[in-house]
C-alpha positions in Angstrom: 142.9 141.8 61.3 142.0 140.5 57.7 145.5 140.5 56.8 146.7 138.8 59.7 144.3 136.2 59.3 145.1 135.7 55.5 148.9 135.2 56.5 147.6 132.6 59.0 145.7 130.8 56.2 148.3 130.8 53.8 150.8 129.5 56.2 148.5 127.0 57.2 148.2 125.7 53.7 151.8 125.7 53.1 152.1 123.6 56.5 149.6 121.2 55.0 151.3 120.9 51.6 154.6 120.4 53.6 153.4 118.0 56.0 151.7 115.4 53.4 155.0 115.6 51.1 157.4 115.1 54.0 155.2 112.1 55.2 155.1 110.7 51.4 158.7 111.1 51.4 159.6 109.4 54.4 158.2 106.4 53.2 159.9 106.2 49.7 163.4 105.6 48.8 165.0 108.8 47.3 167.8 106.7 45.5 164.8 105.1 43.6 163.4 108.3 42.4 166.9 109.8 41.5 167.6 106.8 39.4 164.4 106.9 37.5 164.7 110.7 37.1 168.2 110.0 35.7 166.8 107.3 33.1 164.1 109.5 32.1 163.3 110.6 28.5 163.3 114.2 28.0 161.5 113.8 24.8 158.4 113.0 26.4 158.5 115.6 28.9 158.8 118.0 26.5 155.6 116.9 24.8 153.9 117.0 27.9 155.0 120.6 28.9 153.6 121.8 25.3 150.0 119.8 26.1 150.3 121.6 29.4 150.6 124.8 27.5 147.8 123.6 25.1 145.6 123.0 28.2 146.0 126.5 29.4 145.2 127.9 26.0 141.8 125.8 26.0 141.1 127.1 29.5 141.1 130.7 28.0 139.2 129.7 25.0 136.5 128.2 27.2 136.2 130.9 29.6 135.9 133.4 26.7 133.1 131.5 25.3 131.0 131.4 28.4 131.9 135.3 29.2 130.7 136.3 25.7 127.3 134.4 26.2 127.2 136.5 29.4 127.6 139.6 27.4 131.3 140.0 27.8 133.1 140.8 24.8 136.6 139.3 25.8 139.5 139.5 23.1 141.3 136.0 22.9 144.6 138.0 24.4 143.0 139.6 27.1 141.7 135.8 28.1 144.9 134.1 27.6 146.6 136.7 29.7 144.3 136.4 32.6 144.4 132.5 32.4 148.5 132.4 32.6 148.3 135.1 34.9 145.8 133.1 37.4 148.0 130.0 36.8 151.1 131.7 37.6 149.3 133.3 40.6 148.0 129.9 42.0 151.4 128.7 42.6 151.4 130.4 45.7 147.6 130.7 46.2 145.2 127.9 47.5 144.4 125.6 44.7 142.4 126.6 41.9 140.5 129.1 44.0 143.3 131.7 43.9 143.8 131.3 39.8 139.8 132.3 39.6 140.2 135.2 41.8 143.3 136.5 39.6 141.8 136.1 36.4 138.3 137.5 37.8 140.4 140.5 39.0 142.5 141.1 35.6 139.3 141.1 33.7 137.3 143.3 36.0 140.1 145.9 35.4 139.0 146.1 31.6 135.3 146.3 32.5 132.4 147.9 35.0 130.2 144.7 34.8 131.8 143.1 37.7 128.5 141.0 38.1 128.9 139.4 34.6 132.9 139.0 35.3 131.9 137.0 38.6 129.3 135.1 36.7 131.8 134.0 34.2 134.4 132.5 36.5 132.0 130.5 38.4 130.3 129.2 35.1 133.7 128.4 33.7 134.5 126.4 37.1 131.1 124.8 37.0 131.2 123.7 33.5 134.9 122.4 34.2 133.5 120.5 37.1 130.6 118.7 35.1 132.8 117.9 32.4 135.1 116.1 34.8 132.1 114.1 36.3 131.1 113.2 32.7 134.8 112.2 31.9 134.6 110.1 35.1 130.9 108.6 34.3 132.4 107.8 31.0 135.8 106.0 31.0 136.5 105.6 34.9 137.3 101.9 35.1 137.8 102.4 38.9 134.5 104.0 39.6 133.0 100.6 37.6 135.2 98.3 40.0 133.6 99.6 43.4 131.8 96.8 45.1 127.9 97.0 44.6 126.0 99.2 44.9 128.5 102.0 44.7 129.7 100.9 41.2 126.7 101.9 39.5 125.6 104.9 42.0 128.8 107.1 42.5 129.3 108.1 38.8 125.6 109.0 38.3 125.2 110.7 41.6 128.4 113.0 40.7 127.4 113.7 37.0 123.4 114.7 38.3 124.8 116.7 41.3 127.8 118.7 39.1 124.9 118.8 36.4 122.1 120.3 38.7 124.4 122.8 40.0 125.4 124.0 36.8 122.1 124.1 35.5 120.8 125.9 38.5 123.4 128.6 37.9 122.9 129.1 34.2 119.1 129.4 34.9 119.6 132.1 37.3 121.7 134.0 35.1 118.8 133.9 32.7 116.5 135.2 35.3 114.4 132.0 34.9 112.6 130.7 38.0 114.2 127.7 39.0 112.0 125.0 41.1 109.7 126.3 44.1 109.8 129.2 46.0 112.9 128.0 48.0 114.7 130.8 49.9 118.0 129.3 48.5 117.0 129.1 44.9 115.3 132.7 44.9 118.5 134.1 46.5 120.8 132.2 43.8 118.4 134.1 41.3 118.6 137.4 43.1 122.5 137.3 42.9 122.8 135.6 39.4 120.3 137.1 37.2 122.0 139.1 34.2 120.1 141.6 32.0 120.0 140.3 28.1 121.0 136.5 28.9 119.3 133.9 27.4 119.7 130.1 28.0 121.4 128.8 24.7 122.6 125.5 23.9 125.6 126.2 21.5 127.9 128.0 23.8 127.0 125.7 26.8 127.8 122.5 25.0 130.9 124.3 23.2 132.0 124.9 26.8 131.5 121.3 28.1 133.3 120.1 25.1 136.3 122.2 25.8 136.1 120.8 29.2 136.4 117.4 28.0 139.2 118.0 25.8 141.2 119.7 28.8 140.7 116.9 31.0 141.3 114.3 28.3 144.6 116.3 27.7 145.5 116.1 31.4 145.0 112.4 31.1 147.3 112.1 27.9 149.9 114.5 29.8 150.1 111.9 32.8 150.6 109.2 30.3 153.5 110.9 28.7 155.1 111.5 32.0 154.7 107.8 33.0 156.3 106.7 29.6 159.2 109.0 30.3 160.2 107.6 33.1 159.4 103.8 32.3 156.2 103.7 34.6 152.9 102.1 33.2 151.9 104.3 30.4 148.6 103.1 29.8 145.7 105.4 29.3 142.9 103.2 31.0 145.3 103.6 34.1 145.5 107.4 33.8 142.2 108.1 33.4 141.4 106.2 36.6 143.9 108.4 38.4 143.8 111.8 37.2 140.3 113.0 37.0 140.2 111.9 41.0 143.2 113.6 42.0 142.3 117.0 39.9 139.0 116.6 42.3 141.3 116.2 45.2 143.9 119.0 44.6 140.9 121.5 43.6 140.1 121.6 47.4 141.6 124.7 49.0 143.6 123.4 51.6 147.0 123.3 50.0 149.3 125.6 48.0 148.5 125.0 44.2 147.4 121.2 45.0 150.8 120.1 46.4 150.7 117.4 48.7 147.0 116.5 48.3 147.6 115.8 44.6 150.6 113.7 45.5 148.4 111.6 48.0 145.6 111.2 45.8 147.5 110.0 42.8 149.6 107.5 45.1 146.2 106.1 46.6 144.6 105.9 43.5 147.6 104.3 41.6 148.4 101.2 44.1 145.6 99.2 43.5 146.3 99.5 39.4 149.6 98.2 40.0 151.6 101.8 40.0 154.4 101.7 42.8 154.2 104.9 45.3 157.6 106.0 44.1 156.6 105.7 40.5 153.1 107.6 41.3 155.0 110.4 43.3 157.6 110.8 40.2 154.6 111.3 37.7 152.6 113.7 40.5 155.7 116.0 41.2 156.6 116.2 37.6 153.2 117.1 37.0 153.3 119.6 39.3 156.7 120.9 37.8 155.3 121.1 34.3 152.2 123.3 35.6 154.7 125.5 37.2 156.7 125.6 34.0 153.8 126.2 31.8 152.4 128.8 34.2 155.7 131.0 33.6 154.0 133.3 30.9 152.1 134.5 33.6 155.2 136.1 35.1 156.1 137.7 31.7 152.6 139.1 31.8 152.9 140.4 35.1 156.2 141.9 34.7 154.5 143.6 31.7 151.8 145.0 33.3 154.2 146.6 36.3 156.3 148.0 33.9 153.2 149.6 32.1 152.0 150.9 35.4 155.4 152.5 36.2 155.5 154.3 32.8 
């Protein structure tokens, strides 16, 4: 029964990704895309790939920092293996949720503290979300150009909401009582409390700093890809597009964000003067770079399989 539901869910997400991509491609000239691909500058794409690999390394460092705070001694090599394997697995799983499940499973094989492993993955995801909202609040011209009163409300509300959820979870991990005796908050504390964990500013601030760096590098990567194809490369343009597209593609309704990412980038880029064909080319290239950057995860998987056989 569960296997059947899992397959049905996978097929549904494949259908969603394929349908969105097919709809987009039906409205964009394939000749224009091919012409821009042939005229692309490989140097910028190579640098963009290196940045994509660096981003994965920073994700591993951020997760390891939070895991250590939660009492898990995670070697950096293990964190890197888990993150790369997670990103590789997410290419056929629903969005970032698949990556989180895989890296949590990898770490759980090396410790009996499953509670701490789950908390580290959740904390890492919440820190990343807060850092993304912080980047939006600080630098996104799109939000500032929204009609009143939304221009002054959307970013602060997103930042406060993500910060409140993050703080509630971190306090729950320490066992500190949060707010009134509300059933949801009490249940969160019961699930999240971890012995020996105290609320510390340094690891949390460090993780947020890693998160800002990760998202900022994602913007720079998109700018480099745009420059490779002769598309508007301004960081001001792509900082208005990439963070919001990351939020959209993180929804677990597609395969690794395909389709949803392309649709979001095209919609966000249009008001900024980036043509749909150009936005699609940048988006698809970013997706392919993510696939290439995740390939070390295939090596990790192959080595693990050989070790099991031995």
